[in-house]
C-alpha positions in Angstrom: -27.5 -0.4 20.0 -26.8 3.3 19.2 -27.7 4.2 15.6 -24.1 5.3 14.8 -22.7 1.9 15.8 -25.4 0.1 13.9 -24.7 2.1 10.7 -21.0 1.4 11.2 -21.5 -2.4 11.3 -23.8 -2.3 8.3 -21.2 -0.4 6.3 -18.5 -2.9 7.3 -20.7 -5.8 6.3 -21.4 -4.2 2.9 -17.7 -3.6 2.5 -16.9 -7.2 3.3 -19.4 -8.5 0.6 -18.1 -6.2 -2.1 -14.4 -6.6 -1.2 -14.7 -10.4 -1.2 -16.2 -10.3 -4.7 -13.4 -7.9 -5.8 -10.7 -10.1 -4.3 -12.0 -13.1 -6.2 -12.3 -11.1 -9.4 -8.9 -9.4 -9.1 -6.5 -12.2 -8.1 -7.9 -15.6 -9.1 -4.5 -17.2 -8.3 -2.4 -14.1 -9.0 -2.0 -13.1 -5.3 0.6 -15.7 -4.3 2.8 -15.1 -7.3 3.2 -11.3 -7.0 4.7 -11.2 -3.5 7.9 -12.7 -2.2 7.8 -14.8 0.9 9.9 -14.0 3.9 12.8 -16.2 2.8 13.7 -19.7 2.0 13.0 -22.7 4.2 14.5 -26.2 4.1 12.4 -28.8 2.2 14.4 -32.0 1.7 17.7 -33.7 0.8 18.0 -35.5 -2.6 20.8 -36.9 -4.7 22.9 -34.5 -6.6 21.9 -34.1 -10.3 24.0 -32.4 -13.1 23.3 -28.7 -13.0 22.6 -28.5 -9.3 24.3 -25.7 -7.4 27.3 -27.2 -5.7 26.9 -24.7 -2.9 23.8 -26.6 -1.8 25.6 -29.9 -1.3 24.9 -31.4 2.1 28.4 -32.6 3.1 27.2 -34.6 6.2 24.8 -36.7 4.2 27.3 -37.0 1.3 30.0 -38.3 3.7 27.6 -40.9 5.3 26.3 -42.3 2.0 29.3 -41.9 -0.2 27.2 -40.2 -2.9 26.7 -36.4 -3.3 23.4 -35.1 -1.9 22.0 -31.5 -2.1 19.6 -29.6 0.1 16.4 -28.3 -1.4 14.8 -25.1 -0.3 11.4 -23.6 -1.0 10.1 -20.1 -0.6 8.4 -19.6 2.7 4.9 -18.5 1.4 3.3 -17.2 4.6 3.2 -13.4 4.2 2.7 -10.6 6.6 1.0 -7.5 5.2 1.0 -4.1 6.9 -1.1 -1.3 5.6 0.0 2.3 6.4 -3.1 4.4 5.7 -2.9 8.2 5.6 -5.9 9.7 7.5 -5.1 13.3 7.0 -7.7 15.8 6.0 -6.7 15.9 2.3 -8.3 12.5 2.1 -11.7 14.2 2.2 -11.2 15.6 -1.3 -12.7 13.9 -4.3 -14.6 14.9 -7.4 -16.6 11.7 -7.7 -15.7 9.9 -4.5 -13.2 10.9 -1.8 -9.6 9.7 -1.5 -10.3 8.1 1.9 -13.3 6.1 0.4 -11.0 5.0 -2.5 -8.3 4.0 0.0 -10.8 2.1 2.1 -12.1 0.0 -0.8 -8.6 -0.7 -2.1 -7.3 -1.8 1.3 -10.3 -3.9 2.1 -9.9 -5.8 -1.2 -6.2 -6.5 -0.5 -7.0 -7.5 3.1 -9.6 -10.1 2.0 -7.1 -11.4 -0.6 -4.7 -11.9 2.2 -7.4 -13.6 4.3 -8.0 -16.1 1.5 -4.3 -16.9 1.5 -4.2 -17.3 5.3 -1.7 -14.4 5.6 -1.3 -12.1 8.5 -2.6 -8.5 8.1 -1.8 -5.4 10.2 -2.9 -1.8 10.1 -1.2 1.5 11.0 -3.2 4.8 10.6 -1.6 8.2 10.8 -2.1 11.9 10.2 -0.5 14.5 12.3 0.6 11.6 14.5 0.3 7.8 14.6 -3.4 7.3 15.3 -3.5 3.6 15.8 -1.5 0.4 15.2 -2.9 -3.2 15.1 -0.3 -6.0 15.1 -0.6 -8.3 12.1 -2.6 -11.4 12.8 -4.7 -13.9 10.8 -8.4 -14.5 10.6 -11.7 -13.0 9.4 -12.5 -11.5 12.8 -9.2 -9.7 12.8 -9.7 -8.3 9.3 -13.2 -7.1 10.1 -11.9 -5.3 13.3 -9.4 -3.5 11.2 -12.0 -2.5 8.6 -14.2 -1.1 11.5 -11.3 1.0 12.5 -10.9 2.3 9.0 -14.6 3.0 8.5 -14.8 4.9 11.8 -11.7 7.1 10.9 -12.3 10.8 10.9 -9.7 12.5 8.7 -7.6 15.0 10.8 -6.0 18.3 10.0 -2.5 19.5 10.7 0.8 18.6 9.0 0.9 15.0 7.9 3.7 13.2 9.8 5.0 10.8 7.2 8.4 10.4 8.9 6.8 9.5 12.3 4.6 6.9 10.7 7.4 5.3 8.7 9.8 5.2 11.7 7.0 3.6 13.7 6.4 0.9 11.0 10.2 0.3 10.8 10.4 -0.2 14.5 7.5 -2.6 15.0 8.0 -4.7 11.8 10.9 -7.1 12.7 10.6 -9.7 10.0 10.4 -9.1 6.2 6.8 -8.0 5.3 4.8 -6.6 2.5 4.1 -3.0 3.4 1.5 -0.8 1.6 1.7 2.9 2.1 -1.7 4.4 1.0 -1.6 8.2 0.7 -1.8 11.1 -1.6 1.7 12.0 -0.4 1.1 15.7 -0.1 4.4 16.3 1.7 5.9 19.7 2.4 9.0 20.4 0.5 11.1 20.5 3.6 10.0 16.9 4.4 10.9 15.4 1.1 14.6 14.6 1.6 14.0 12.8 4.9 10.9 11.1 3.5 12.9 9.8 0.6 15.5 8.3 3.0 12.9 6.6 5.1 11.1 5.1 2.1 14.4 3.8 0.7 15.3 2.2 4.1 11.9 0.6 4.4 12.1 -0.7 0.8 15.5 -2.3 1.5 14.1 -4.2 4.5 10.7 -5.0 3.2 8.6 -5.4 0.0 7.3 -1.8 -0.1 4.4 -0.7 -2.4 3.3 2.9 -2.4 -0.4 3.4 -3.5 -0.7 7.1 -4.4 -4.3 8.5 -4.3 -5.1 11.0 -7.1 -8.0 13.0 -8.3 -8.4 14.7 -11.7 -9.7 18.0 -10.2 -6.3 18.5 -8.6 -4.7 19.1 -12.0 -7.7 20.5 -14.0 -9.8 23.1 -12.3 -13.2 23.9 -13.8 -14.5 27.3 -14.6 -17.0 27.9 -11.8 -16.4 31.5 -11.0 -15.3 32.7 -7.5 -14.2 29.7 -5.4 -13.1 29.7 -1.8 -10.3 27.2 -1.3 -9.3 25.8 2.1 -6.1 23.8 2.7 -7.6 20.9 4.8 -4.3 20.3 6.6 -3.2 23.9 7.4 -6.6 25.5 7.6 -5.5 28.4 5.3 -8.1 29.8 3.0 -8.1 31.9 -0.2 -10.7 33.1 -2.7 -9.8 32.6 -6.3 -11.6 33.5 -9.6 -11.7 30.3 -11.6 -13.2 32.2 -14.5 -9.7 33.5 -15.1 -7.8 31.2 -17.4 -4.5 32.5 -15.8 -5.7 31.5 -12.3 -6.8 28.0 -13.5 -3.4 27.5 -15.2 -1.5 28.7 -12.1 -3.4 26.3 -9.8 -2.8 23.5 -12.2 0.9 24.4 -12.5 1.3 24.3 -8.7 -0.3 20.9 -8.5 1.7 19.6 -11.4 5.0 20.7 -9.8 4.0 19.0 -6.5 3.1 15.8 -8.4 6.3 15.7 -10.4 8.4 16.3 -7.2 6.6 13.4 -5.5 7.2 11.1 -8.5 10.9 12.0 -8.5 11.1 11.2 -4.8 9.5 7.8 -5.3 11.8 7.0 -8.2 14.9 7.9 -6.2 13.7 5.8 -3.3 13.2 2.9 -5.8 9.8 2.0 -4.5 7.1 0.1 -6.4 4.4 2.7 -7.0 0.9 2.6 -8.3 -1.4 5.7 -8.7 -5.0 4.9 -7.7 -7.5 7.4 -9.1 -10.7 8.4 -7.4 -12.4 8.5 -10.8 -11.2 5.2 -12.1 -11.8 1.5 -11.5 -9.1 0.7 -8.9 -9.5 -3.0 -9.7 -8.2 -2.4 -13.2 -5.2 -0.4 -11.8 -4.4 -3.2 -9.3 -4.8 -5.9 -11.9 -2.4 -4.2 -14.3 0.1 -3.5 -11.6 0.2 -7.1 -10.3 0.4 -8.6 -13.8 3.4 -6.4 -14.5 4.9 -7.6 -11.2 4.2 -11.2 -12.1 6.1 -10.8 -15.4 9.1 -9.2 -13.7 9.3 -12.0 -11.1 9.1 -14.6 -13.9 12.0 -12.9 -15.7 14.1 -12.9 -12.5 13.1 -16.6 -11.7 12.2 -18.2 -15.0 12.2 -21.7 -13.5 
């Protein structure tokens, strides 16, 4: 077996062990309660009780028996999860670990949580185009195959085609699903209006969750003298003097403007959003996010 393949399989195996432990630690019964199922399915017919919704009366059974009966429905719990993972070159950046590594660990944990719940999991990777798509299916073998694809990914340069990826996901996902978009969302200004529309459309049709990858060095540049910067997606380079406070403040300002524009876009699209930091424990971030979701769902459905 070639060494590269052997190393890949070892890495996937380590990822499976760690992610399984994370999944147990993170959810412990939370997983089911934070996502909506695809809809409501018929459960049974029972006699009408005071307080029941009269719209649920089964008139056929009521006519036959002479007593009012109502239909009961339960939420269809089988879920379909689709992960849209940004594999553009900006994912190589990271002060402690890279964004792509952070994305990989986060996605693996969520995939193994879905596996424990016997849910379907699919994967769409993209950069300057859609790189690959795996239709959602169940089972450990299927999850491991998708993780192999992610581990083997080599981030690619060029403009990140968010619109192409979202259109593709919208086209192939026919039934209501839980969709995770995992990206640093470095979109060009000209892309943002259309990106907002596409996210809003996907959010109306599905349970859309945007996991934005962040790194502290993107908003706080250290004083390390002359630094040659290269935009990983455009290839443009520039040499800056980080010893200059003015230069550091200008770099931080530009990143802050981009971050604020992205946050406004996500608010207007009304997406559920969570920032995942490369320098933080992503489990803590996920745990807090899902606990908050759990509380909101309980408020909406107190029974």
